N, C-alpha and C positions, 0 to 999 in steps of 0.2 A: 258743535256747531249754532250759532247764534238763532234764536227764534225769528230774528227778521227775514233769514231767507239766505240765498246763496246768489253771489255776483255770478254773471253768465258773460262769459270773454268770445270772441271770435279771433283765436290766436292770442294776440297779446291784447287787442282792444277790448276794453269794456262796452258791452253792448246793452245790458239791461239787469234788473234784479228779478229773480225768480223767488216768489213769497207764499206762504200760506194767508189766505184771508181771515182778517181780524172779526169780520161780521157774519161770514158764511163757513159752517162748519165743513171740512172735508173738501174746502174749494182752494185750488192754487191760483195764482195770479203772475201774471208776466207783463212788465212794463219796460220798454224800451228807455234808455238814457235819452235826456234832452241832446238834440243835436247828433244822433245816433246816424250813421252814414247809412243809405241803402245798401251797399254792399257787405255791411255787415249784419244784414237780416241773419234770423237764427233758423231760418227754414225757407224753403222755397213755397211755403203754405203760410208762412207769417211774414207778410212785408212790415217795413218800418211804419209804424203808424203812434199818433199821440195816443189813443186809449189802449187800455190795459187788455190784454188776453187772457180769459177767464178758463179753467177747466174744473169740471166737478168730479169729485171721489177720487181723481187721479190725476198725475202730471200729465201735461200737454204729452202728445205722442211723440215728439222731437227731442224732449227731456227724458221720457220712460225709455226711449229706443236703446240706449245702450246700457241700461240698469242690467248687473248681473242677475243670472237665474240659476237655478240649480243648486248642484253641489258649490258654486263659486259664491251664490248668495248666501248658502248656509254657512259656509266658512265666516264670511263677513258679519252676518248676525251674532254669530259665538264671539267673534271677535270686539265687536263694538256695542251690541245693544245695552249691554248692562252700563256702559259709559255714558250712552248718549238718551239722553231724557227725550220719551215719546219718541223711539226710534221709528222711522216710516221711511216711504220712497224719498224725500227730499232729503233724510238723513243720509242715506246709502249714496245718493248722488253728490253730496258733500264728499263723502268718503274716496270715491273712486274718481271723481270729478275732474282732478288735474291730468289725468291719463286716459283718454277716451279715444275710441274710434271715430275718425273725423276731424272736424275742426274747430269744434266747441269744447271750452272748457270751462270748469265751475271750481269756485271758492270763495269763503266766506270773508276771507283777508288773505293779504300777501300774494304772492305772483301766483298768476293763473296756471302755468305749467311746471309739472313736475319733473324732478331729477329723477329717472327711473333707475333702480341699480340695474347693473350688469351682468350678464351671464354668458358664457360662451357656447353659441348653437353649436358649433362642432363637438362639443363634451356632452350637451343633450342628446345628440343624433348618436353618438358611439357610446353612452353610457350603459353599463351591464352589470351594475351592483347589484348587492342585495335587497338594499334598503329602497324605498319607494321614492324615486326622483320627484315624480310630480307633486307628491306631498309635500316635499321641501319647496319646490317651485310654488307652490299655492299657498304656503307660509309666506314667502317671501315676498311675491308680487300680487297678493291678493287685491290689496287696497290701492294698486297701480292698473287694475283691471278693468275699467270701463266697458265690458264688451258682454254682449247678450248670449243666449244659447244654453239650452239644456244640458248638454255635455261639458265636463269639467273644461275649463281653459282659461288660460293668463296672457297677459302683454307682458312681454319682457324688452329688455334693450341689449341687442347683441355686444359682445364686450369687442368692439372695434379698437383698432389702433388710438394709441393717446390722444393724437390729434385730433381725431373726429369727436373724441368724446367730449374734448374742450367746446365744441359748436351743436353736437347733437345729443340731446339730453333725453329725447322721449322714446317710447316704445317703437322698438323695429319690428317685431315679429309676435305672432301670436303661436301659443304652444297649446295642443289639443291633446285630452287623454281620454280614455274610454273605460268602461267597465268590463273587463275580461268574460266576467261571467254572465253578464247580460247581453253585451254584443263583441262575442268573439271576433277577433281581427277586423274590428271596425277601422282603426286606423290604415290597415293595408287597404281595406276596401276603401275607403273615403280618397286613399292616395291612387290607386289604379283607375277609379272614378274620374277623377281630376284630369290624370294622364290622357283619358279617350278625350274628355275634353279639351285639352290641348292639343290633340292630334287630329282634332276635328275642324281645327283653325279658329276656334273659341279663343276671345282673351280669357285667359286664367289665372289666378294668382299663384306664384312661386310657391310649390310644395314639396317639402321633403319628410321621408318616411325615416324615423329610429331604426337603427340596427336591430334593435328586439322587438321592431312591431308596435311597442307600446304607445309612441306618442307622435304626432304629426306637427311638424312646424310649418307655418304658412308665413312667409314675408308679406309685411303690409301693403296692401294695394293702394289704400289712400293717402300714400306719400310721395311725394315728389324726389327727385334724383337730389334736390337742394334741400333735404329735409323739411320742406312744409307739408302740412296737411290738408288734404280737399277736403271740400264739402263733401258730406256722405249722409243719404237718406234713403232708409230702405221705405217698399211700398205700403209697411202698414203706417207709417206716417204720412205719406204721399196721399194714403186713402183716408185719412183722418181718422184711423184706427188705433186702439191699444193694440199692445203684444198680444193678448190673448185672443184678438180676431184675426191670427195668421192664417186660419185656415177657412177663413170667410172669403166670398165672391168665387169668380171665375179668372180664366186665362183670357178669356176674351176683355173681360173689364181691365185685367192687366195691360192689354195691349192699348185700349183706348187710354189709361192713366201715362203708359209711356209717350204716347203718341202726344199728350199735353204738357208733358214736364220735360222732357229732351228737346235740346235746343234743333230749330229746323235743319241745320246742317248735318247733324247726327240721325234724322230721322230714319232714313234708308238703311243705314248700317244697325243701328238699334233694332229696327224690325227683322231684319235678317239673324241677328243676336238671338233676339228673344224664340224665334221659331227654332234656331238651331238648338237652343237649351231646351225647348219642350220636346224635341224629338230625341235629345239625349236623355232625358228626364225618362221617357216613354221605354226607349232601348234597355236602360240599366236598372229600370225598375224602381225608380226614385220616389217613393210616395211621402218626401219631406220637402219638396219645392214648394213651400208657401212662401206668402208675402214678404217675409223678413231676409228671404233668400235672394230675391231680387231688389237692386237698388241703384241710384245713379250717384255718379261723382261730379262735382263742378268746381272750377275754381273760384267764381263768386256766382251770387245767385242769378241765374237767368242767362250766365256765360257761361259759354261751353260746358253746357250740360249733356253728360251722357251716361250710357248703360254701365254701370261698374261690372267689372270682370267676373267671370264664374269664382267664388268664393266658396260653396258649401255644395257638393255634389257627390252623392253617394248612393248605393243600392239598398233600400230598405227590407226588399225581399227575403234576402236571408235570415232575416230576423222577425220579420211578419209576413209569413207566405200568402196571406189574403190580404196585404196591404194596397191601396189603390191609390189615387192621384190626390195631392193635397187640395187641389182647387177644381171647380167645375170645369168641365170642356166640353160643350154643346150640351149642357144640361145633365152629364153624368160624371160620376168619378171614375167610371172604368177606364183602364188605358187605352187609348185611341189607335185605331188602325192607319195605316198608310194613307187610306183615303180620307179619313177624318181629319188627320195631320193636314194633307194639301188643302182640305176644306178651312182649316183655322188660318193656313197661310196667306190663301186667296181674301177671305172674307176678313181677316182681323190684321193681318199683318200688311195686305195689299201686295204680295209677292206675285209674279207671273209664276206660272208652270214650270218654265224653265229653271229659275231661279229656285224654285221649292225643290225643284228634281235634283238640282246640283248641292243644293244645302243636305237634303237628306243622304245623297252619296258620301258628302264629306263626311257626317256624322258616323254613317256606318263604316266608313274606312278607319276613322278614329277608334270607335270599339273595336274593330278587328285589329287593330294594332295595339291597342291595351290589352287584348286577348293574348297577343305574343308575349309581351312584357309580362303578363301574370304567369305565364307557363315557363318562362325563361327565369324568373325568379323563383319558382317552386323547384327548379332543378338544382338551384344554389342552396336553397333552403327547403330539405324534405320536412319539417314539421310544417311547413304551409302547405304543403301539397293536398291534404283535404281539401281546406277553404280554397284553394286556387281550384279545383275540379270544380267545385259548386259555383264559384264565381264565373268561370269560363264558360260553362254551361249557360248560365243565366245570361251572360253577356252574347254568348253567340245566338241564342234564341231571339233576343233583342235585335240584334244587327239583321237577322233573316227578316223581321218584321217588317224591317224599314223598306225592305226591298219589295214588298208586297208579296 
C-alpha cells in the first residue's frame, strides 16, 4: 500500500482520500474530492465539506466499522504483516477494502470493487467432510471480508448461474463459524434466535443452518435485488465511537439516536422495531445486543434511512450464566421486567400502551414458535437434544416473563 493513503469510493464514485498525517503522529485525515456530490457523503455523520476530517490515534468510526476482528484479523495479519511496511489499521482497510458490508469501498489504485471468488452455498450447508471447511473458506476469502465481529466469519459470493456472474461480482453472503469447545452449538443457538425474531414479525436477515450445525450462512441484507449495495452504519459510528465503545451507553440513548438519524417517515416503524428487539433480547437473554448490533440502511445520505433488519441475535446465557444486558436500561444492566419494558416503550419509544402490549404479545408468540421448532429439530437430530432442552427451557422462561 502506498504511504499516501487509500482512495475511498461510494460504489464506483471516487469520494475522497483517507491518509496518515505527515505532521501529527497517529492521526488520520479524510478529505473529500473537489466537486464531490452530497449524495456521496461517506457517513451520515460526515457531510461533504471543504475541510479535512481528522481522527486521533485511530481511523474515523465509519472507516473502522468493518475492520476485521478476532480470528479473521489474526489470519490477515499473518498473511500480510511481513509484506506490508508499518502494518496498521489503514493497511488492513486497504487489504479488505474492495469487499465490505455497506456501500463504501477502498483502494490505493485500480478498480474499487473486487470480483469475489465463488462458492456454492448448498455445498457449504451440506458439507460433512473430515477436513475443516471453514478453515479453507478463511484461507480463500479472508482478503475479501470487510466485516467486523469477534466470531470467525467471511464474506463469500454464491456460485450463481453463469449469466448472473457476469454482472454480479460482489459478496452475497456471510458465513459464520464458532469454536465448538468454547461455544457449543452456537450456530444453532443463533439460528433459532433469528427464527424467534422472524416469527415475532421483526425484519430479519435470511439465515440458514448447515446440516452439521457448524456454520451459519446469512444472506446479505445491505444488498438490493439489482445487486446494489446500500449505505450501512452501525450505532457505534452514529454515536461517534470506536468499535471498542460498543458496550458504552444505554438503550435510552440508542432510542434518541434512532430518532435523530432515521428518516421521519420511518420513525414509527423504527421505534416499534427497537422496542420489539429489546423485548426479544430480554426473552432469550442476549447479553450481546450492543451498539454494533443495531444499524441503519439507506439509499443515499438522509434519504430513506431506516433501521437495518435483525442480523445478529443469540442467547448468551448458555455460555455466560450470569450475563447481563450489553447496555444500560433505566440505569441498570439487569434484564428488565415487563413493567420496565413498558416504561421504555412509553418514555423512549413514544408507544401507546396498546401498541406496546401488542408488540410484547407478538414477541412472546415468536419465541414460543421458535421453541416448537427447536424441539422438532431435536427429534430429527438426537445429538442436539441436550442443548435443545437447555435452549427451550431458557426461551420458555423468557417468554413467560414477557406476559408478566
